[in-house]
N, C-alpha and C positions, 0 to 999 in steps of 0.2 A: 423631369427631375433628373439631375445628374447622379448616376450611381456612384457610390463610394465603397471601397473595399479596404478592410483592415485585417492584418494578421492578428490573431487572437489566441488567448489561452496558453497552453503548454509550450508552444513553439517560441513565444515571446519570453516567457519565464526562463526556459532553458537557454535561449540565446544570451540572456543577461547573466546566466550562471556559467557561460562558456561551454555548454554541453552541445555536442554536435547534433545537428538537426536532420531528421529523416522525414517527419510528417509535418505538413504545413496546413493550418486551418485558416480560412479567410471568411469573414463575415461581411456580407454585402448589404448596403442600405440603399433605399430609394429605387428598388426594382422588385417585381414580383417573381415567383418561382419560375413560371413559364418563360418570362422574358430573359431571366438569367440563364436558363437552359439553352434558349435559342442563341444568345450571345456567345456562350462558351462553345457551342457546337461548331461555330465557324472556325475555331482554332484548335480543335482536337475532339476526342471522344468523351461523351458525357454518359454517366451511369446514374440512373434515377432511383436506385434501390432505396435511397434514404429519403424519399419524398415525404413520408409521414412525419419525418423529423426536420423537414426543410433543408435537407443536405443533398448536394450534387457532388459526386466523385468525378473529377476531371483529369483526363490524361492528355497531355499536349503531344503534338506531332514529334517533338524532340525527346519524348520519353519521360518528362516530369509528371508528377502526380500531386494533386492538391484536393482538399475537401473545401467546397464552397457551401456556405449556409446562410440562411436568412435569420435576422434577429426575431426573437419570439417572446411572447408573454405566456408564462405558466401560471395557471390558477389551481390551487390546491382543492381537490374535490373529495379525497378520501385519504385514509391513513396509508403510510408506507411509501416505498420508493416509486411506485407506479401510479399513485393516486393524483394524477395531474390532468388538467385539460390544457392542451397546447394550442395557441393561436399565433400565426405568423403575422408580423406587422412590419413591413419595409419602412414605415415612417417613424418607428420608434427611435428615440435618441440613443446614441452609443452609450451614454452614461446609464440610462435606464436598463439597457440590455446587459451591460457589464454588472449591474447591481444584482442580477439573477445568478451570477456565478458564485461558486462556493467560497473561495478564499481570495483575499486581495492579490496574492501572487499569481492567481489564475485569471484575474479580471483585467490584466494589462492588455493594451491594444497598441499596435504599431502601424503607422501609415507608411507603406513602402514608397509612396510618391514623394512625401516631404521629409521622411526620416524622423518624424515626430512620434513620441510615445504619448498615448492617452492613458493617464493614470489617475482615475477619479477617486481612488480609495487608499492611496498611500502604499500601493503594492511594491514599488521599487524600494522604498524605505524599509518595509517589512522584510523584503528579500535580503537586503543588506544586513539587517539586524538578526536575520534568521528567526523571525517571528511568524507563526502561522496564525492568521486572524481571519475571522469570517468577514464577508463583504457587506452583508446587510442582514436585516431581520428575516429575510427569505431563507436563510440557512436552515431554520428549523422545519422547513417543509419537506426535507428529504433525509431520512435517517442514514442512508448510505454515506452521507458526507462525513460522518464521524470516522468510519473506517477509511475513507479517502484521506482524512486528516492524519490518521495513524500511519499510513504508508508514505504520505508526503513528508511528514516529520522525519521518518526513518531514511528516506531517500535523499533528503537535502539537509539533514542534521539541523532540524528546527525545533523550537519550543512552542507549545500551544499557548496562545494568549489566554489569560484567566477568564475574560469575558466569553471567549469562544468555548472554553471548557464548561462554563456554566450553562450555555445554550445546549451543548452536547448532552449534558446530563438530562435535560428535558426530553431528549429524543430516545432515551433508553427504553421506555415502554413500547416504542415502535420497532425495536430491533428484530422482534419476531416476525415482522412482515417482510424481511429481506429474503430473497431467494438464495439458495445455497450457491448457485453459480456466481451471483454478484458478490457474496461474501468471499468466496475463493478468489475472485478477480482482484480484490484489494489485498488479501493476504498473499497472493502470488507475487504481487509487485513488492510487498514488504520483504518477502523471502528472497526474491530473485534480483532486486535492484537496490536494496538498502546499502548505504554506507555506514549508518549507525542504527542498527535495528532497535537498540535500547530506547532511542528517542520515540519510536512508535509505541513500544510497550508502555512507556511512561504516559503517553497520551491516553491509552486505554485506562490506566489507573486514575489519572486526573479527571477523566470524564465519567467514571463509574462503570464504563463498559467492560472493565476487566471481570465484572461479576458474571458476564456471559461465559467465562472460561474458568470454571471452578478448579480445574487442574492447575491453572496458573495462580489463582488466588491462594491455593494451599501452600505455595512456596513462600509466601510472605510470612516472616517471623519463624520460619522453620530453621532451627539453629544448625550451625556447623562448627566443627572443632576449630577454634581460632588459630591453632598451630598450623593447620593446613589451609584454612580459609580466613585469613585476617580481614578480608573484604566485607564479611558480614553474613547475612542469612542466605538461604538458597535462592530467593528472588534476586537479590543483588548479584549473587554469583552468576545466575542465568543471564542477566543483562550483560555482564562482562563477557561471558562465553559467546553469546550471540554476536556481539561486536567483533570479537576475535575471529569468529567464523567468517563474517563478512570480509574482514581484512584479508584473511587467507584466500578467500574466493577471488577477491579482486587481484591480489598478487599473483595468483595462479592463472588468472584470466579464464576462469571457468565459464561455461555457457550457462544460460539462465536456469535450465532444469537442474544441472549439477549444483549450481549455487543455491537454488531453493532447497534441494535435499540437504545440503550441509547446514544451512542456517536453521531449517526446521529441526534437524537432529540436535543442534545446539539448544534450541528452545525446549525440546522434549527430554533432553538427556538425563535430567535429575528429577523427573516427575515422580519417581519411586521413593524419593527421600522422605516426604511427609509420612508415608506408611511405615518406613523402616527405621527412622531416626530414634535413637535412645541414648541415654547417658549411662555409661558403664560405671562399675564400682570404683574405678580409679578416677572418675570425674571426666573422662574423655567422652566426647560426643561421636558416636559412630552410626553408620547407616549400612549395615551388612545386607547384602543382597539387593541393594536398591536398583541396580541396573536391570535385572530381570523383573523386579517388582514394578518398574516403570513402563513395562510394555502395555499393560491394560490402560492406564491413564493416558499414555501417549496415543494409543489408538483412538481413545475417546476424544481427545483434543483434536487430532487430525480430522476426525469426522465432523466436529463442530466447525472447523475451518473450511470444510468442503473440499478437502485435499483429494485430488484424483488418486485412484489406487496405484497407478504406475509410479507415483512419487511416494506415497505413503509406504508402499512395500519396500522401498529403498531406505526410508527413514528408520523404520522399526529395528532392523538388524543393527544399525549404528547405535541406537539407544541400548540394545541388549549387550553390545560388545564394547561399550565405551570405556570399560575398565580392563579390557583384555591385555593391555600393555603391561599391567602389573604382574610380575612374575613370569611373563612370557619369554621364552628363549629367543635370542636374537639370531634367528637362522632363517634361511630361505624357506625351509619346510614349514616352519611355524607361521611365516607370513602367508604362505599359500593356503594353509588350513584356515587362517583367519579370513582370507579373501573368499573362501568357499562359504564360510558362515555368514559373511556380509552380503552375499548374493541374494537378491530377492527370491522368494519362493516362486516356483513355476507351477 
């Protein structure tokens, strides 16, 4: 049987979006794992560390690197992200293999020999319309896919299809099976790579998964003085601030960690308002002391996200000091003092 190889997943999606490529994944049909490894070894170095997942990491003699994998069938055996039995099947059809992928935009395949796209589920149309839609009913087998949808929506400015939101709601009872490092893996991409973080936060609300983050739920319907905040409640305000933070990070060409710190600080900056907001005798809505009051809920939220301490310790001072510019003298000395307060504790 003649082996056939297709570029798959994110590299195809990103190429259609005009995003520069660094990682290339190829799925190979019509050959078993050992034969694929032997064939590749004649052209460069093979690394078999991904054998249990049917993956071979290949480095060519010219320095290029690719991941080669075999198509597989996943059988749900238990709840959660890891509750699968995996069987590799080189004779599976490309359409059946693609149906196991999470979203239509990630189920795209490209034949580098013919220049043909294999698009069995309308992924190119969804990509053009910026719609994030599940590929098949297999979506409900993995709760991590909801958080993946959150970060994809934010990174590519997409809206979740209503039918996908409905399926995601069914997965909420399995959210507790996700390991902290997998949760942070998706939130890290949201914070470090988003162009419109608010799109991801809207996905959480539409799927009911926002309930996992009570510190964010509390922002909904928390009022603000319309004189200073005509945009609406603290939730709406937070969406705007997260998007502005991402825009600033992109403009300043920040690295991923710095960008994550800034966007997470934007997410957390007003978490103290639900506790401190009150209507004064003159009818004005005020939130005295909300910056300091936000430290405890911000720390709690960062823990829920699985945020590494090295990042969280940089976020919390930004939350505490986000009102420091009010009444601060515009002098180098004052800026230096603020810089000292913003430095993470050692």
